[in-house]
N, C-alpha and C positions, 0 to 999 in steps of 0.2 A: 504494500500500500504506500510505499515511499516513491518519490519522483525520480528514482534511479536505483542503482545497486550499491548497497552499503559496503564499506571495506571492513572485513572481519579482522579481529585481533584477539589472540588468546594469550594469557600469561598466568603463571602460577604466583599466587600471592600468599603471604603469611597471615595467619589468624591465630587467635587464642586456642582454636581447636585443631591447629595444624595447617599444612598447606592446602589451598583450594584453587581450583581453576576459575579464572575470571574471563568471561567472554564479553567482548565489546564490539559494536558495529557503529561505524560513523559514515555520514554522508554529508558533503558540503555542496550546496548549490550557490548560485549567484546571490541569493537573498536569504537563505536559511541554512542552519546547521542542525543535523539530526544526530542524536546519540542514544543508543540503546545498550544496556549492559545488564548482565545477570551472573549469579554464582549459583551452582547447584551444590547445596549443602548435603553432606552425607546423612545427617540426622536433623530433622526439623523438630523444634520444641513444640509441645502441645499446650503450652501455657502462655498467657499474655506477657509475662515477665521475660521469658526466653525469647519470644518473637521480638520484643522491644530491644533486647540486647543485640540481636542480629541486625535489626534495622539501624540502631544507633552506631554499631560498628561500621556498617556500610556508609552511613553518612559521614562519620569521622574520617574514614579512609578516603572518600571522595574529596573532602575538604583538604586533607593533608596533601593529596596528589597535586592540587593546584596552588598550594600554599595559601588557601583561602581562609576566611573567617566566617563563622556562623553568626548571622545578624539576629535572626529570630526563627522560631519554629512553633508549631501548634499541633496538638494531637487531633486527629480526625475521628 
């Protein structure tokens, strides 16, 4: 459903649960940038606290990758 073919990239990243494969796809057009990424976790927690830990780790990793700063966030 993208306006072109995204470029795939896979890398192994460290986590508190050991190394994980990180899959990313990027597409740049003249006016837009598209970015899709995911990680397949070997075990998925079945409680809200465990899910929040995974999501927070992904957020923190993404911010660190670009040397960014979290301005605000809200639970949905």
